[in-house]
Structures are given as structure tokens and as C-alpha cells.
C-alpha positions as CSV (number, residue, x, y, z in Angstrom):
1,M,-27.5,24.8,-81.9
2,A,-25.2,22.4,-80.0
3,D,-26.6,19.8,-77.7
4,D,-26.3,20.5,-74.0
5,I,-25.4,17.1,-72.5
6,V,-24.8,16.5,-68.8
7,L,-24.1,13.2,-67.1
8,L,-24.7,12.7,-63.3
9,S,-22.9,9.7,-62.0
10,T,-20.2,8.4,-59.6
11,W,-16.9,7.2,-60.9
12,P,-17.1,3.5,-59.7
13,S,-20.6,2.9,-61.1
14,M,-20.7,0.4,-63.9
15,F,-24.1,1.8,-64.8
16,G,-22.7,5.3,-65.2
17,M,-19.8,4.0,-67.2
18,R,-22.3,2.4,-69.7
19,V,-23.5,5.9,-70.5
20,G,-19.9,7.1,-70.9
21,V,-19.2,4.3,-73.3
22,A,-22.3,5.0,-75.4
23,L,-21.6,8.8,-75.5
24,A,-18.0,8.1,-76.6
25,E,-19.2,5.6,-79.3
26,K,-21.2,8.5,-80.7
27,G,-18.4,10.9,-80.4
28,L,-20.4,13.3,-78.2
29,K,-19.0,15.9,-75.9
30,Y,-20.7,16.2,-72.5
31,E,-20.3,17.6,-69.0
32,Y,-19.6,15.1,-66.3
33,R,-20.8,15.8,-62.7
34,E,-19.6,13.5,-59.9
35,E,-22.3,12.8,-57.4
36,D,-21.8,12.0,-53.7
37,L,-24.5,9.3,-53.0
38,R,-24.3,10.0,-49.3
39,N,-25.1,13.7,-49.9
40,K,-27.1,13.8,-53.2
41,S,-27.1,17.1,-55.0
42,P,-30.4,19.0,-55.4
43,L,-29.9,18.6,-59.2
44,L,-29.9,14.8,-58.9
45,L,-33.0,14.8,-56.6
46,N,-34.7,17.2,-59.0
47,M,-33.8,15.3,-62.2
48,N,-34.6,11.8,-60.8
49,P,-37.2,12.4,-58.1
50,V,-38.6,8.9,-58.4
51,H,-35.6,6.7,-57.7
52,K,-33.1,9.4,-56.7
53,K,-30.3,7.3,-58.3
54,I,-27.5,7.7,-60.8
55,P,-26.9,7.8,-63.7
56,V,-29.0,10.5,-65.1
57,L,-28.4,12.0,-68.5
58,I,-29.7,15.6,-68.9
59,H,-30.2,16.4,-72.6
60,N,-31.1,20.0,-73.3
61,G,-32.6,20.2,-69.8
62,K,-34.6,17.0,-70.0
63,P,-33.6,14.1,-67.7
64,I,-33.4,10.4,-68.7
65,S,-32.8,7.8,-66.0
66,E,-31.8,4.1,-65.9
67,S,-28.5,3.3,-67.6
68,M,-29.7,1.0,-70.5
69,I,-32.7,3.3,-71.1
70,I,-30.2,6.1,-71.4
71,V,-28.0,4.0,-73.8
72,E,-31.1,3.3,-76.0
73,Y,-32.0,7.0,-75.9
74,I,-28.5,8.0,-77.0
75,D,-28.6,5.4,-79.8
76,G,-31.9,6.7,-81.0
77,V,-31.2,10.4,-80.9
78,W,-27.6,10.2,-82.3
79,N,-28.2,7.5,-84.9
80,H,-25.7,9.0,-87.4
81,K,-22.9,6.6,-86.4
82,S,-22.0,3.5,-84.4
83,P,-25.5,1.9,-84.1
84,L,-25.8,0.0,-80.8
85,L,-29.1,-1.8,-81.3
86,P,-29.7,-3.9,-84.4
87,T,-32.5,-2.9,-86.8
88,D,-34.0,-6.4,-87.0
89,P,-36.9,-6.6,-84.5
90,Y,-36.0,-10.1,-83.3
91,Q,-32.3,-9.2,-82.8
92,R,-33.3,-6.0,-81.0
93,A,-35.5,-8.1,-78.6
94,Q,-32.6,-10.5,-78.0
95,A,-30.2,-7.7,-77.3
96,R,-32.7,-6.2,-74.8
97,F,-33.1,-9.6,-73.2
98,W,-29.4,-10.2,-72.5
99,A,-28.9,-6.6,-71.3
100,D,-31.8,-7.2,-68.9
101,F,-30.2,-10.4,-67.8
102,V,-27.0,-8.6,-66.9
103,D,-29.0,-6.1,-64.9
104,K,-31.3,-8.5,-63.1
105,K,-28.9,-11.4,-62.5
106,L,-25.3,-10.5,-62.7
107,Y,-25.4,-7.3,-60.6
108,D,-27.6,-8.7,-57.8
109,I,-25.6,-11.9,-57.5
110,G,-22.3,-10.0,-57.6
111,K,-23.4,-8.0,-54.6
112,K,-23.5,-11.3,-52.5
113,I,-19.8,-11.8,-53.3
114,I,-18.6,-8.4,-52.2
115,W,-21.0,-7.3,-49.5
116,S,-22.2,-10.5,-47.9
117,T,-20.9,-11.4,-44.4
118,K,-22.6,-14.9,-44.4
119,G,-20.4,-17.7,-45.6
120,E,-23.2,-19.8,-47.2
121,E,-24.7,-16.8,-49.0
122,H,-21.2,-15.7,-50.1
123,E,-20.5,-19.2,-51.6
124,T,-23.9,-19.4,-53.2
125,G,-23.3,-16.0,-54.8
126,K,-19.9,-17.0,-56.1
127,K,-21.4,-20.2,-57.7
128,E,-24.3,-18.3,-59.3
129,F,-22.1,-15.5,-60.5
130,I,-19.8,-18.0,-62.4
131,E,-22.9,-19.7,-63.8
132,C,-24.2,-16.4,-65.1
133,L,-20.8,-15.6,-66.7
134,K,-20.8,-19.0,-68.4
135,L,-24.3,-18.4,-69.8
136,L,-23.1,-15.1,-71.2
137,Q,-20.0,-16.7,-72.6
138,R,-22.2,-19.3,-74.3
139,E,-24.3,-16.6,-75.8
140,L,-21.2,-14.8,-77.1
141,G,-20.0,-18.0,-78.7
142,D,-17.2,-17.5,-81.2
143,K,-18.5,-14.0,-82.3
144,P,-16.3,-11.0,-81.8
145,Y,-19.1,-9.2,-80.0
146,F,-22.5,-10.2,-78.7
147,G,-24.3,-8.8,-81.6
148,G,-21.9,-10.2,-84.2
149,E,-19.1,-8.3,-86.0
150,N,-19.9,-4.9,-84.4
151,F,-19.7,-3.6,-80.8
152,G,-23.3,-3.1,-79.6
153,F,-26.0,-2.9,-76.9
154,V,-25.2,-6.0,-74.9
155,D,-21.5,-5.3,-75.1
156,V,-22.1,-1.9,-73.5
157,S,-24.3,-3.5,-70.8
158,L,-21.6,-6.0,-69.8
159,V,-18.2,-4.5,-70.5
160,T,-18.4,-2.0,-67.6
161,F,-18.6,-5.0,-65.2
162,S,-15.2,-6.1,-66.4
163,C,-13.4,-3.4,-64.3
164,W,-15.1,-5.0,-61.2
165,F,-13.9,-8.5,-62.1
166,H,-10.7,-8.0,-60.1
167,T,-12.8,-7.2,-57.0
168,F,-15.2,-10.1,-57.6
169,E,-12.2,-12.4,-58.0
170,S,-10.5,-11.1,-54.9
171,Y,-13.5,-11.5,-52.6
172,G,-14.8,-14.6,-54.3
173,N,-11.5,-16.4,-54.6
174,F,-11.9,-17.4,-58.3
175,S,-10.6,-16.5,-61.7
176,V,-12.9,-15.2,-64.4
177,E,-10.3,-16.1,-67.0
178,T,-10.0,-19.7,-65.8
179,E,-13.8,-20.1,-65.7
180,C,-14.6,-18.1,-68.9
181,P,-11.6,-17.6,-71.1
182,K,-13.6,-16.5,-74.1
183,L,-15.3,-13.8,-72.1
184,I,-12.0,-12.4,-71.0
185,A,-10.8,-12.4,-74.6
186,W,-14.0,-10.5,-75.5
187,T,-13.2,-8.0,-72.7
188,K,-9.7,-7.4,-74.0
189,R,-11.2,-6.9,-77.5
190,C,-13.6,-4.3,-76.2
191,L,-10.8,-2.5,-74.3
192,E,-9.0,-2.0,-77.6
193,K,-11.8,0.5,-78.4
194,E,-11.0,4.0,-77.2
195,S,-14.7,4.5,-76.2
196,V,-14.4,1.6,-73.7
197,S,-10.8,2.1,-72.4
198,S,-11.4,5.8,-71.8
199,S,-14.7,5.2,-70.0
200,L,-13.9,2.4,-67.6
201,A,-12.4,2.9,-64.1
202,D,-9.1,1.4,-63.1
203,P,-9.8,-2.1,-61.6
204,H,-7.4,-1.6,-58.7
205,K,-9.1,1.7,-57.8
206,I,-12.4,-0.1,-57.8
207,H,-11.0,-2.7,-55.4
208,D,-9.7,0.0,-53.1
209,F,-13.2,1.7,-53.2
210,A,-14.9,-1.6,-52.4
211,S,-12.5,-2.3,-49.6
212,G,-13.2,1.2,-48.1
213,V,-17.0,0.6,-48.3
214,R,-16.6,-2.9,-46.6
215,K,-14.6,-1.3,-43.8
216,R,-17.2,1.4,-43.3
217,L,-19.9,-1.3,-43.2
218,G,-17.9,-3.3,-40.7
219,I,-17.4,-6.3,-43.1
220,E,-13.6,-6.0,-43.1
């Protein structure tokens, strides 16, 4: 019996894109359903009644929420190819640590750059964002991917932010490539993978989306 896989998300979401990358890495076919977060579907509210957020993966009728929990679930269920988490317990812990760092630091700080109307908060956000990227670049080092020779868990967590880099740069007035050249080289390496390039949104469409939201919020 074939697996019934449904992904509830929105196209600009770097969190939803993570799930798309993981599914593509495993070669899985699934149904994608676009959600309107200003008018959430009954399915989304039923499948994620606690947070009422995307993404949600529905596997044979059972929902899994939170993007990196979903990615780990996918890696565990479909472990026949392209392992994302290492088998060594210490390396697994390190991968979870850096994925958590991306979630707790990079995303929240990045919001200050795009959505803040206060000059001081905006500048602080820009400085902290660059510092976070430099920490990640240091962790990457000279390795092809964060886990070593193979694309893995931390790569999935971070690479979907790359299609937002143009927007962060535009509103923050900085260059990720100037600040973190190795990180951009890593991004380009990841984009050579079909699983990544086919799952990430167009950076210019992301910028247009962010601009539209800023106008709606009265920031622009």
C-alpha cells in the first residue's frame, strides 16, 4: 500500500520548504496544499489544533507538526536512502543543536531586519543576524556540508533561509556574500542538488511577498 502524504504549508515559508527538501531527498511523492494563513483551512486547524501553524505533514491520516520534527520523522520512517541525521549519538546531538540554533536565533533576529520600524532595533537585528551567520560559517568550516561530506539535517534547516537572503540584504543594506563567502559557496553547492533547487522559492518573489506584507502593515 502506497503512503498517503500531504503537506500543508505556504509557498514563502522557509519552514515548509524544509519539509519539501526532505521529502525530495527521500524521493517521495506527496500532495501539496497551499494554506492562506489569514483564513486557515479547517484541515489545518484540525491537524494542528495546538499551534494552528504550518507546516503540517499528514502521513496516512496522522499529523506531524514543527518543521525539524517533521524532517526527523521523514528521516526515520523513510531511512532507505539519503540519511539526514548521523548515526553517531554525539554527531546527532550536534546536528540537533545547530538546527535549533537556526530556529531560535536566526529566524527571530531576521524578523527585526524585515519587519521592524525602529531604527535602533533594525540596526541591532542586522548586526546580530550577521554574527549568527558568521557563527554558522565557522561551524561549517571547510566541509562541503555541515555534517561533512553528505548533505544532512543542519543543511536542510538552514538552506531554505537562503532564498530569503536577498530580502534580508535589501532591507538590512548588507551583503551575505561579503560577510560570509564560505556560506554562500555552501548555498550554491546545495542548490546544485535537485531536491533543494526544486523546493526553494524564487528570491525575487520572496522579496515581492515581503514588500507586500510591509505595505499592508504600514511599514512601507
